[in-house]
Structures are given as structure tokens and as C-alpha cells.
C-alpha positions in Angstrom: 108.1 -87.7 -15.9 111.3 -89.4 -16.9 114.1 -87.7 -18.8 116.1 -89.5 -21.4 119.8 -89.9 -20.8 121.8 -87.2 -22.6 119.0 -84.8 -23.0 119.6 -81.0 -22.8 117.9 -81.0 -19.3 120.4 -83.6 -18.0 123.3 -81.5 -19.2 122.1 -78.4 -17.3 122.6 -78.3 -13.6 121.6 -75.1 -11.9 124.1 -74.0 -9.2 122.4 -72.9 -6.0 125.9 -72.2 -4.6 126.4 -69.6 -7.4 123.1 -68.0 -6.7 123.9 -67.7 -3.0 127.4 -66.4 -3.9 125.8 -63.7 -6.1 123.5 -62.7 -3.3 126.5 -62.3 -1.0 128.5 -60.4 -3.6 125.7 -58.1 -4.2 125.3 -57.5 -0.4 129.1 -56.7 -0.3 128.6 -54.1 -3.0 125.6 -52.7 -1.1 127.4 -52.1 2.3 126.4 -55.5 3.6 122.7 -55.1 2.8 121.5 -58.4 1.1 118.7 -58.4 -1.3 115.7 -60.3 0.0 114.3 -63.1 -2.2 111.1 -60.9 -2.5 113.2 -57.9 -3.8 114.8 -60.0 -6.4 111.5 -61.6 -7.6 109.8 -58.1 -7.7 112.7 -56.6 -9.7 112.7 -59.5 -12.2 108.9 -59.4 -12.6 108.9 -55.7 -13.0 111.6 -55.8 -15.6 109.8 -58.6 -17.4 106.4 -56.7 -17.2 104.8 -60.0 -16.1 105.1 -62.5 -13.3 108.1 -64.6 -14.1 109.2 -65.8 -10.7 108.1 -65.7 -7.1 110.1 -65.1 -3.9 109.3 -68.7 -2.9 110.9 -70.1 -6.1 114.0 -68.0 -5.5 114.1 -69.4 -1.9 113.9 -72.9 -3.2 116.6 -72.3 -5.9 119.0 -71.1 -3.2 118.8 -74.5 -1.6 121.5 -76.9 -2.9 119.9 -79.9 -4.5 116.7 -77.9 -5.0 114.6 -77.8 -8.0 116.0 -77.1 -11.5 114.6 -73.9 -12.9 113.5 -73.4 -16.4 115.9 -71.7 -18.9 113.6 -68.6 -18.8 114.0 -68.2 -15.0 117.7 -68.7 -15.2 117.9 -66.0 -17.9 115.9 -63.6 -15.8 118.0 -64.3 -12.7 121.3 -63.9 -14.7 120.0 -60.6 -16.0 119.2 -59.4 -12.5 122.7 -60.1 -11.3 124.2 -59.1 -14.6 126.1 -62.3 -15.2 126.1 -64.7 -18.2 123.7 -67.7 -18.1 126.8 -70.1 -17.9 127.6 -68.6 -14.5 125.0 -70.9 -13.1 126.4 -74.0 -14.7 129.0 -75.8 -12.6 132.3 -76.5 -14.3 132.1 -73.9 -17.1 134.9 -71.4 -17.5 132.2 -68.7 -17.1 131.1 -70.2 -13.8 134.7 -70.2 -12.5 135.4 -66.7 -13.7 132.2 -65.2 -12.1 132.8 -67.2 -8.9 136.4 -65.8 -8.8 135.3 -62.2 -9.2 132.5 -62.6 -6.6 135.0 -64.1 -4.2 137.4 -61.2 -4.8 134.7 -58.7 -4.0 133.8 -60.6 -0.9 137.4 -60.8 0.2 137.9 -57.1 -0.3 134.8 -56.4 1.6 136.0 -58.7 4.5 139.4 -56.9 4.5 137.7 -53.5 4.6 135.4 -54.5 7.4 138.3 -55.9 9.5 140.2 -52.6 8.9 137.3 -50.6 10.0 136.7 -52.9 13.0 140.3 -52.5 14.1 140.2 -48.7 13.8 137.0 -48.6 15.8 138.5 -50.7 18.5 141.6 -48.4 18.5 139.4 -45.3 18.6 137.4 -46.8 21.5 140.5 -47.5 23.5 141.7 -43.9 23.0 138.3 -42.5 24.1 138.3 -44.8 27.2 141.8 -43.6 28.1 140.8 -39.9 27.7 137.7 -40.6 29.8 139.7 -42.3 32.6 142.2 -39.4 32.5 139.5 -36.8 32.6 137.9 -38.4 35.7 141.1 -37.6 37.6 140.8 -33.8 36.8 139.2 -31.1 38.9 136.7 -28.7 37.3 139.5 -26.3 36.3 141.5 -29.1 34.7 138.5 -30.3 32.8 137.8 -26.8 31.5 141.5 -26.5 30.3 141.3 -29.9 28.7 138.2 -29.0 26.8 139.7 -25.7 25.6 142.8 -27.7 24.4 140.7 -30.2 22.6 138.7 -27.4 21.0 142.0 -25.7 19.8 143.2 -29.0 18.4 140.0 -29.5 16.5 140.3 -26.1 14.9 143.9 -26.8 13.9 143.0 -30.1 12.3 139.8 -28.9 10.5 141.7 -27.7 7.3 143.5 -31.0 7.0 140.3 -33.1 7.0 
């Protein structure tokens, strides 16, 4: 099947990069849990109350240079991710705006994750220092240390 130059189909080019970016952004909003292709297909089909798309089709659409979906499929995917149809068309202002917002969300998630990772590492170092120090105590010293820690916990409880 040959398309004529300048047809509506030639003007539309589905962005697999945008679809993958939306999967990543949705994962960032879901504590890092990415939707599976199957979950997306099932949700779209349930909403449409008919079989609109398969998980295999979504998998193929996520591959750059893959097949071009029908307008109907793009509309359903856009509705699932709550973005305008033009988000999937490279070069449009909508595409750039949606990509910008998705990247902001991903950057915020990365910064948060890095902060949490640093805090966990610092806490682990503190716990290791306490454990090394406790190993040098006799049983009486350990008992006193535990009592002191218990007292500190009680004093901090109202602040937390």
C-alpha cells in the first residue's frame, strides 16, 4: 500500500520517545512503579468497553521507528496518560510542553531519590558507628547505653 505525498498519514508521525517518556513520568508519580504494557492495554480496553489495543501493540509502539498507530489508538493512549493528542506528534508546541513537564517530574523524582539515598547512607554510617562503639562496651555499659537510647527516644517522640 503506497501513500500519496502530502497525505494526512504522512503528516502524522507517532513519537515512541514520547510514549516511553510518559511511561517513565507515570512511574515517577507512582513511586517508581512503571505500568506494564498489559496494564495500559487492559485499562484502555476497559475504558472503551471493547478491545481497542493489545499489550503487544503497545510494546511495538514503544520502539522508535515502529509502526504508526491509527488515530483511534493514539486517542486512547493519550486519554490514558491524560495528555493531548498532539503530545505524540514531534515538533508541536504541545509535544514540547508535555515533554518539558514530564522531564520536570522525572528530574524532581531523581533529586528526591538522590536525597533519600544520601540520607540512608548517612544513617547507615551512624548505625555502624554505634554498633562498633557498642561492641567495646561490657554488659553493664550496654545496659546503660540502651537505657540512654530509650530515654532519648521518649524525649524525641513529641517532636516527630
